[in-house]
NUMI-547190 format. One record per residue: residue in one letter; x, y, z of N, C-alpha, C in turn. Coordinates in steps of 0.1 Angstrom, whole numbers. Layout:
# residues N
<rec aa="A" n_x="X" n_y="Y" n_z="Z" ca_x="X" ca_y="Y" ca_z="Z" c_x="X" c_y="Y" c_z="Z"/>
...
//
This chain:
# residues 79
<rec aa="X" n_x="-56" n_y="29" n_z="-144" ca_x="-61" ca_y="41" ca_z="-137" c_x="-68" c_y="39" c_z="-127"/>
<rec aa="X" n_x="-77" n_y="41" n_z="-113" ca_x="-82" ca_y="37" ca_z="-108" c_x="-91" c_y="46" c_z="-106"/>
<rec aa="X" n_x="-103" n_y="38" n_z="-105" ca_x="-115" ca_y="56" ca_z="-101" c_x="-119" c_y="62" c_z="-93"/>
<rec aa="X" n_x="-120" n_y="73" n_z="-94" ca_x="-115" ca_y="84" ca_z="-77" c_x="-130" c_y="81" c_z="-69"/>
<rec aa="X" n_x="-141" n_y="71" n_z="-74" ca_x="-147" ca_y="65" ca_z="-63" c_x="-138" c_y="56" c_z="-57"/>
<rec aa="X" n_x="-134" n_y="42" n_z="-67" ca_x="-127" ca_y="38" ca_z="-48" c_x="-122" c_y="44" c_z="-39"/>
<rec aa="X" n_x="-111" n_y="61" n_z="-34" ca_x="-103" ca_y="60" ca_z="-27" c_x="-114" c_y="63" c_z="-18"/>
<rec aa="X" n_x="-124" n_y="65" n_z="-23" ca_x="-131" ca_y="70" ca_z="-14" c_x="-141" c_y="60" c_z="-6"/>
<rec aa="X" n_x="-135" n_y="45" n_z="-12" ca_x="-140" ca_y="33" ca_z="-9" c_x="-131" c_y="32" c_z="3"/>
<rec aa="X" n_x="-117" n_y="31" n_z="-1" ca_x="-105" ca_y="25" ca_z="4" c_x="-109" c_y="35" c_z="16"/>
<rec aa="X" n_x="-108" n_y="50" n_z="18" ca_x="-104" ca_y="56" ca_z="32" c_x="-125" c_y="57" c_z="41"/>
<rec aa="X" n_x="-131" n_y="54" n_z="35" ca_x="-142" ca_y="47" ca_z="42" c_x="-140" c_y="33" c_z="50"/>
<rec aa="X" n_x="-133" n_y="19" n_z="42" ca_x="-129" ca_y="8" ca_z="47" c_x="-120" c_y="10" c_z="53"/>
<rec aa="X" n_x="-111" n_y="22" n_z="56" ca_x="-98" ca_y="24" ca_z="65" c_x="-106" c_y="30" c_z="81"/>
<rec aa="X" n_x="-118" n_y="39" n_z="77" ca_x="-119" ca_y="45" ca_z="93" c_x="-123" c_y="29" c_z="101"/>
<rec aa="X" n_x="-130" n_y="27" n_z="92" ca_x="-143" ca_y="13" ca_z="99" c_x="-133" c_y="3" c_z="104"/>
<rec aa="X" n_x="-120" n_y="5" n_z="97" ca_x="-117" ca_y="-7" ca_z="103" c_x="-109" c_y="-5" c_z="115"/>
<rec aa="X" n_x="-111" n_y="11" n_z="117" ca_x="-106" ca_y="18" ca_z="127" c_x="-108" c_y="15" c_z="138"/>
<rec aa="X" n_x="-122" n_y="16" n_z="132" ca_x="-134" ca_y="16" ca_z="145" c_x="-140" c_y="8" c_z="149"/>
<rec aa="X" n_x="-135" n_y="-5" n_z="151" ca_x="-138" ca_y="-23" ca_z="141" c_x="-120" c_y="-25" c_z="152"/>
<rec aa="X" n_x="-110" n_y="-20" n_z="154" ca_x="-101" ca_y="-18" ca_z="164" c_x="-101" c_y="-14" c_z="168"/>
<rec aa="X" n_x="-111" n_y="4" n_z="177" ca_x="-111" ca_y="3" ca_z="190" c_x="-115" c_y="-5" c_z="196"/>
<rec aa="X" n_x="-133" n_y="-10" n_z="191" ca_x="-142" ca_y="-14" ca_z="200" c_x="-132" c_y="-31" c_z="202"/>
<rec aa="X" n_x="-133" n_y="-42" n_z="193" ca_x="-124" ca_y="-59" ca_z="195" c_x="-106" c_y="-48" c_z="202"/>
<rec aa="X" n_x="-102" n_y="-36" n_z="211" ca_x="-89" ca_y="-36" ca_z="222" c_x="-98" c_y="-32" c_z="232"/>
<rec aa="X" n_x="-110" n_y="-26" n_z="232" ca_x="-116" ca_y="-21" ca_z="240" c_x="-125" c_y="-45" c_z="250"/>
<rec aa="X" n_x="-134" n_y="-43" n_z="243" ca_x="-139" ca_y="-56" ca_z="245" c_x="-129" c_y="-70" c_z="251"/>
<rec aa="X" n_x="-114" n_y="-68" n_z="241" ca_x="-99" ca_y="-79" ca_z="244" c_x="-93" c_y="-73" c_z="260"/>
<rec aa="X" n_x="-98" n_y="-61" n_z="261" ca_x="-88" ca_y="-61" ca_z="275" c_x="-101" c_y="-57" c_z="291"/>
<rec aa="X" n_x="-115" n_y="-60" n_z="284" ca_x="-125" ca_y="-60" ca_z="299" c_x="-123" c_y="-68" c_z="297"/>
<rec aa="X" n_x="-120" n_y="-84" n_z="291" ca_x="-125" ca_y="-102" ca_z="288" c_x="-110" c_y="-104" c_z="292"/>
<rec aa="X" n_x="-97" n_y="-100" n_z="285" ca_x="-82" ca_y="-105" ca_z="299" c_x="-77" c_y="-100" c_z="307"/>
<rec aa="X" n_x="-78" n_y="-82" n_z="306" ca_x="-73" ca_y="-77" ca_z="312" c_x="-55" c_y="-74" c_z="307"/>
<rec aa="X" n_x="-55" n_y="-79" n_z="296" ca_x="-37" ca_y="-77" ca_z="292" c_x="-42" c_y="-65" c_z="288"/>
<rec aa="X" n_x="-27" n_y="-57" n_z="286" ca_x="-28" ca_y="-41" ca_z="284" c_x="-22" c_y="-39" c_z="267"/>
<rec aa="X" n_x="-10" n_y="-52" n_z="262" ca_x="-4" ca_y="-51" ca_z="255" c_x="-5" c_y="-48" c_z="241"/>
<rec aa="X" n_x="-21" n_y="-62" n_z="236" ca_x="-26" ca_y="-64" ca_z="230" c_x="-35" c_y="-58" c_z="227"/>
<rec aa="X" n_x="-38" n_y="-50" n_z="234" ca_x="-52" ca_y="-39" ca_z="231" c_x="-48" c_y="-23" c_z="228"/>
<rec aa="X" n_x="-34" n_y="-18" n_z="240" ca_x="-33" ca_y="-7" ca_z="235" c_x="-19" c_y="-8" c_z="223"/>
<rec aa="X" n_x="-19" n_y="-24" n_z="215" ca_x="-15" ca_y="-26" ca_z="204" c_x="-25" c_y="-18" c_z="192"/>
<rec aa="X" n_x="-30" n_y="-24" n_z="190" ca_x="-47" ca_y="-24" ca_z="186" c_x="-48" c_y="-6" c_z="179"/>
<rec aa="X" n_x="-48" n_y="0" n_z="198" ca_x="-54" ca_y="10" ca_z="196" c_x="-41" c_y="21" c_z="190"/>
<rec aa="X" n_x="-31" n_y="20" n_z="190" ca_x="-20" ca_y="24" ca_z="184" c_x="-24" c_y="25" c_z="171"/>
<rec aa="X" n_x="-25" n_y="7" n_z="166" ca_x="-21" ca_y="11" ca_z="152" c_x="-43" c_y="22" c_z="143"/>
<rec aa="X" n_x="-48" n_y="14" n_z="153" ca_x="-62" ca_y="31" ca_z="149" c_x="-59" c_y="40" c_z="147"/>
<rec aa="X" n_x="-49" n_y="46" n_z="159" ca_x="-44" ca_y="57" ca_z="155" c_x="-44" c_y="57" c_z="144"/>
<rec aa="X" n_x="-32" n_y="57" n_z="141" ca_x="-22" ca_y="52" ca_z="122" c_x="-24" c_y="53" c_z="113"/>
<rec aa="X" n_x="-39" n_y="48" n_z="116" ca_x="-49" ca_y="48" ca_z="100" c_x="-53" c_y="55" c_z="103"/>
<rec aa="X" n_x="-66" n_y="69" n_z="112" ca_x="-70" ca_y="76" ca_z="117" c_x="-61" c_y="88" c_z="111"/>
<rec aa="X" n_x="-45" n_y="90" n_z="117" ca_x="-40" ca_y="100" ca_z="106" c_x="-36" c_y="104" c_z="98"/>
<rec aa="X" n_x="-31" n_y="88" n_z="89" ca_x="-33" ca_y="89" ca_z="74" c_x="-45" c_y="91" c_z="66"/>
<rec aa="X" n_x="-55" n_y="85" n_z="72" ca_x="-74" ca_y="96" ca_z="63" c_x="-63" c_y="111" c_z="63"/>
<rec aa="X" n_x="-66" n_y="112" n_z="78" ca_x="-66" ca_y="130" ca_z="77" c_x="-57" c_y="134" c_z="72"/>
<rec aa="X" n_x="-40" n_y="123" n_z="70" ca_x="-32" ca_y="131" ca_z="57" c_x="-39" c_y="131" c_z="43"/>
<rec aa="X" n_x="-41" n_y="124" n_z="34" ca_x="-52" ca_y="124" ca_z="28" c_x="-59" c_y="134" c_z="25"/>
<rec aa="X" n_x="-71" n_y="134" n_z="37" ca_x="-85" ca_y="139" ca_z="34" c_x="-80" c_y="157" c_z="43"/>
<rec aa="X" n_x="-68" n_y="162" n_z="48" ca_x="-77" ca_y="172" ca_z="53" c_x="-63" c_y="189" c_z="38"/>
<rec aa="X" n_x="-74" n_y="198" n_z="42" ca_x="-65" ca_y="203" ca_z="31" c_x="-51" c_y="208" c_z="39"/>
<rec aa="X" n_x="-42" n_y="215" n_z="34" ca_x="-31" ca_y="215" ca_z="34" c_x="-31" c_y="233" c_z="37"/>
<rec aa="X" n_x="-18" n_y="245" n_z="29" ca_x="-15" ca_y="256" ca_z="35" c_x="-22" c_y="255" c_z="24"/>
<rec aa="X" n_x="-24" n_y="255" n_z="11" ca_x="-35" ca_y="260" ca_z="1" c_x="-45" c_y="258" c_z="-3"/>
<rec aa="X" n_x="-45" n_y="255" n_z="5" ca_x="-60" ca_y="244" ca_z="5" c_x="-68" c_y="242" c_z="6"/>
<rec aa="X" n_x="-56" n_y="226" n_z="-7" ca_x="-61" ca_y="217" ca_z="-8" c_x="-60" c_y="200" c_z="-10"/>
<rec aa="X" n_x="-65" n_y="194" n_z="-7" ca_x="-60" ca_y="180" ca_z="1" c_x="-58" c_y="176" c_z="-10"/>
<rec aa="X" n_x="-41" n_y="168" n_z="-7" ca_x="-37" ca_y="157" ca_z="-10" c_x="-47" c_y="153" c_z="-22"/>
<rec aa="X" n_x="-59" n_y="144" n_z="-14" ca_x="-67" ca_y="130" ca_z="-26" c_x="-74" c_y="141" c_z="-32"/>
<rec aa="X" n_x="-72" n_y="154" n_z="-35" ca_x="-84" ca_y="159" ca_z="-45" c_x="-69" c_y="164" c_z="-50"/>
<rec aa="X" n_x="-59" n_y="171" n_z="-50" ca_x="-44" ca_y="173" ca_z="-56" c_x="-39" c_y="160" c_z="-68"/>
<rec aa="X" n_x="-41" n_y="142" n_z="-66" ca_x="-40" ca_y="132" ca_z="-69" c_x="-50" c_y="128" c_z="-76"/>
<rec aa="X" n_x="-66" n_y="133" n_z="-80" ca_x="-77" ca_y="128" ca_z="-86" c_x="-76" c_y="140" c_z="-99"/>
<rec aa="X" n_x="-66" n_y="154" n_z="-94" ca_x="-61" ca_y="165" ca_z="-109" c_x="-53" c_y="152" c_z="-111"/>
<rec aa="X" n_x="-42" n_y="150" n_z="-104" ca_x="-33" ca_y="146" ca_z="-119" c_x="-36" c_y="137" c_z="-125"/>
<rec aa="X" n_x="-42" n_y="128" n_z="-116" ca_x="-49" ca_y="118" ca_z="-127" c_x="-53" c_y="119" c_z="-135"/>
<rec aa="X" n_x="-69" n_y="130" n_z="-133" ca_x="-73" ca_y="133" ca_z="-147" c_x="-64" c_y="143" c_z="-154"/>
<rec aa="X" n_x="-62" n_y="152" n_z="-147" ca_x="-47" ca_y="156" ca_z="-164" c_x="-45" c_y="146" c_z="-167"/>
<rec aa="X" n_x="-39" n_y="136" n_z="-168" ca_x="-29" ca_y="126" ca_z="-175" c_x="-36" c_y="118" c_z="-181"/>
<rec aa="X" n_x="-47" n_y="112" n_z="-178" ca_x="-53" ca_y="98" ca_z="-186" c_x="-68" c_y="109" c_z="-191"/>
<rec aa="X" n_x="-63" n_y="123" n_z="-196" ca_x="-80" ca_y="127" ca_z="-206" c_x="-69" c_y="132" c_z="-222"/>
<rec aa="X" n_x="-81" n_y="125" n_z="-227" ca_x="-72" ca_y="129" ca_z="-239" c_x="-80" c_y="135" c_z="-250"/>
//
């Protein structure tokens, strides 16, 4: 069973990695002038941010998937 704070740490690391990818893509593009690798880095950053949003943005029921996962985890582990 994982600690609920661990998911917060993982999501934070993913966001920091996305920012680092964007910064790295910009630096690579400015230094080399190539477009393929920086574009792939930007695409990966977009995918990472989209994954974080999928987990954290509340759905139509008003509950975020990460909150539902935490409730299911504490409900299954309580005893």
